[in-house]
C-alpha positions, -999 to +999 in steps of 0.1 A: +399+328+439+394+292+432+359+280+420+351+243+423+336+241+387+368+256+371+393+233+394+413+203+388+436+187+413+467+176+397+489+154+421+525+148+410+546+115+420+534+110+456+548+074+454+561+049+479+599+054+474+597+092+467+577+098+498+601+078+520+631+100+509+613+133+515+612+157+543+582+152+564+567+120+547+537+115+569+528+152+566+527+154+529+507+121+525+481+133+553+475+167+536+475+152+501+448+129+514+426+155+529+428+176+497+421+146+475+394+135+496+377+170+496+381+169+459+362+136+456+336+150+480+331+181+459+334+165+424+364+180+414+385+158+389+417+145+400+447+136+379+476+116+396+509+111+380+534+082+387+570+085+377+584+052+367+561+031+390+580-001+382+611+015+400+596+040+425+563+022+433+526+032+430+509+062+446+510+056+483+478+038+496+465+063+521+462+087+493+447+063+469+420+053+495+413+091+499+408+096+460+385+066+458+379+052+421+372+084+404+409+097+401+428+093+367+463+078+369+489+087+343+523+067+340+553+091+332+588+093+325+592+129+317+598+154+346+571+176+333+538+158+331+530+180+301+557+162+280+540+127+283+522+118+251+484+127+254+487+145+288+479+179+275+450+167+256+438+147+286+440+177+307+421+198+283+394+174+280+383+183+315+377+219+305+391+233+337+414+264+339+424+262+375+451+236+384+456+229+421+491+213+421+510+193+446+536+165+445+573+153+445+599+167+439+591+204+443+621+216+424+618+188+397+586+174+385+563+197+404+582+228+392+586+216+354+551+207+353+539+240+369+561+260+343+546+242+314+511+246+328+515+283+330+530+283+296+496+267+283+476+294+301+463+278+332+462+294+364+482+274+387+479+271+426+508+253+442+497+238+478+527+242+498+522+214+524+513+191+496+547+195+478+581+182+493+617+176+482+645+155+498+662+187+509+647+220+525+668+241+501+655+224+471+619+227+482+621+265+488+640+270+455+611+251+437+586+274+455+604+305+446+608+294+408+570+287+406+561+319+425+583+340+402+568+322+371+534+334+381+519+304+401+502+312+434+513+295+464+484+284+488+478+259+516+451+231+521+427+251+544+427+281+517+419+258+490+391+240+508+374+270+519+377+288+487+360+257+469+333+260+496+326+296+495+307+297+526+293+275+555+260+272+537+276+249+512+258+215+512+292+197+518+306+222+544+303+200+574+318+170+556+346+189+542+353+206+574+354+174+593+386+165+571+407+195+588+393+190+622+405+156+627 
């Protein structure tokens, strides 16, 4: 199970042009924003990658707003975030072993990042509603590949309630409001 003191949220390339090309763009932005805001409330570190932002745009504004000023942004041109210079070291500097992963595109950047995270010994939890591809078949293929490699597939509510652990958590009501609205 996820533990907040061992968790890091890694969001891959939820950028303007990529979101517009994906299936269910409003849903992925909404779900990523809920997850990001909960991470902020619970002081869980967040790393956000942006694939070639000069051409694909920046992280979408609703997600940036939910994350606040504490998120760490990394520009990349490699499909796997771990192939960017200094990224492995940046990730290791947080001292977390559980990576909660979501982003675009499921079968390319999310999958390749997931595969290399697993090779590095991280526990990877892929949040299904926070991942997307242009085509449903590619999305499903990416999820199958990550699961067969050893990643755990999960959903936003499962992550939130694992982080909270129970209704007596001091941030329970604040996090619960995120999914009630």
